[in-house]
N, C-alpha and C positions, 0 to 999 in steps of 0.2 A: 151077666152085664147086659143092660138094655140100651138100645139106641136112644139118642135124644130125639124129640119130635122132628126136628129139622132133618136129621139123618134118616129117620124112618120115612119122612115124606119124600126125600130124594130117592131113596131105595125103591119106594113104591112107584115113583115117576119112571125111573129107569127100567124097572123090571115088569111093571104091570100095565103099561099103557101101549096101545096100538092106535095109529091114526084112524083106522077104520071104526074105532069105538066112538068117534065124535063126528058131528055134522061138519060139512064144509063151512069154513068161515069161523069156526069155533076157536077160541083162544087155546083150549086144551088140544085141539087137533093141530094147531100151529106148533105148540110145544112138542107134541109127539113127532111131528114131521121134522122139526129142527133137531130133536134128539136122534132120530134115525139118520138124518143127514150127518150129524157129527160122528156117529159110530161108523157108518159105511165110508164116508169120505176120509176119515182118519185111517181106516184099515185097508182101503183099496184104491182110494183116489176118487175124484169127482166123476170120471168116466164110469168107474165101477158103481158108484152110487146111482148114476143115471140108468145104468143097465139093470141094477137090482131093484130099483124103485120104479119100474115101468108103469105101475098103476097110478102114478101121480103125474099130472101136468107140471112141467118144470116151472111154469109161472106160479103155481100154487106153492111150490117149494120156496121160490124166491119171496113170495108174499109172507110165508111162514117165518122165514129168517128175519125179515123186516119187522113182522108183528112181535116177535119175542125180543127185538132190540139187538139182534146180532148183525149190525150194519156192516162191519168189515167182512164177515163171512158172506153176507148178501152181495156186497160189491164184487167180491172175488167170484162168486157163483155166477153173477150176472155177466162178468167178463167172459166166462166160458160159454154161456148161452149166446152172447153176442158173437163170439167166435165161430159158433156152429152155423150161424146165418140162416137157420130154419127153426120153425117152432118145434117144441119137444112136447107133444101132447101125451096124455095117458094112452097106453097102448098095451098090446101083448108084449111079453118079453122078447119074442122073436122080432116083432116089428121095431121095438126100441133098439135091439142089437143091430138090426139092419140100418136104421137111421143113423146111429152113431158110427157104424162102419163106413157109411157113405159120406158123412158130413164132418167127421172129426179130423181136422187138419193136423199135421204133425206140429204145426206152430202152437197148438194148444197143449202139447205134451208138457211144456214148462209150467202150465197152470193146473195140471192134473193132480194137485195136492191141496190139502188143507194147510195153509201156512200157519206158523206158530201164532201170528197175530190173529188170524181168523179163528183158530182153535181157542185161544184165550178169550177172545170176544164172545164166541159162542158159548163157552163154558160159563162165563160170567152171566150172560143173558139167560141161560137155562137155570142157573142157580137162583137168579132173581125171579124168574118165572115161577119156580117151585115155591120160593119164599112167599111170593104174592098170593099163591094158591095153596098154601100149606094145608089148610083144613080139608080141601078137596082131596089132595094127595094122601093125607093121613087116613082118609076114609076108604082108600083102596086096599084090598087085601088080595 
């Protein structure tokens, strides 16, 4: 049994893309970052995402979420960034770990999850992103 083109495009998107494959500001990079955010924030929380994705400036992540149309996820992520009260630039993993250790207040623990609404919003936005770029994602192997 073969996958439909839309399923194949989705699978290629999920399995074969890395943000580093695309230039900053690219819609494909935004999709890859948003996909990474969804996976890591779902499985470990937003703090875990920030720790594991130390190579990204948090503003780029926020812009990626907005770019793909995941506005609820972007709003919730921005709430965490504002709660940190310091910029979260690209850095080494150790530097990111230290930044979060020093600036993550216990009051943010309640926001250290990808809510159902944000997850649904992000899933729909990524599905639309892949649908809009189906030919590109079908070309990936």
